N, C-alpha and C positions, 0 to 999 in steps of 0.2 A: 519517567522512563517512556512510555506510550508518549508522552506530551514530547519526547526528541522526536521518536519514530514520525509521528504526523508530521513535524517542520524539516524532515527530512526528504519524506515522501512528495510533499507538497515544491521545495524547493527541487527535486530529483526531475519530477514532469513537467515545473513550470521551464526547463531549461532544457532539455529533452525532447519535447514534445514542440520545440522549435525547427527540429533538425530532424525529424522521423517521427511515424505514427507509432512504433515499435519499443514496449518497453519492458525491462525486467528490475524488480526488486527484490532482493534476499535481506538478509539480517540473519540475526542469533538472538534470543530471547532469553537471561537468565532470570531463573524462579517461574519458567514457565511451565505448566502441567500439560506432558507430552499428550495429543493429540487435540488442548484446546483450538477453538478456532480464533482466525485473526480476520478481520474484515478489512478491504480493502471500500471505503467512501467517497462518491463524488461529492463534491458540495455544489449542488444546485443553487440557483436565486434564495430559495426559502424553505431548501428541503433536505436532505443528506441521500441520495441514493445507495443502493449497494449494487457496487461493481465487481466484488470477486471475494472470495475468502478462502481460505487456507488451513490446515491444520499443523501446528507443530508437530516438530519431528521428535527424536526420543533426545535429542541434542540440543532441543530448543531450536534449532533452523525453519526459516519459512522462507516462501520464496514466489511471487506473484511473478506472471508472463502476461503480456495482453498488448493489444492493439488499441490508440484512441482516433477518434476523429477527427480531433480541434485539441489542440491545449486547455485545460481547466483545472481545477484546484482537486486534489483529494486529501484524503486525511487516511489512516490506517486505526482502526479499535484493536 
């Protein structure tokens, strides 16, 4: 499940990053515990840098909003 989220986030940010610097990523996870953290990590050349984190809501929903300086690759964990 998390692999699918990672691929989706990378795809979304790659193509939307070409048009605007603002982004919003939202979704719903099944089986996630309320209050569990999801991290959005930027993939650097040899490390992962945490860009943001959010808590999963009671119904499994989450949402990231932000702005990037340049197109990059991200992964959700």
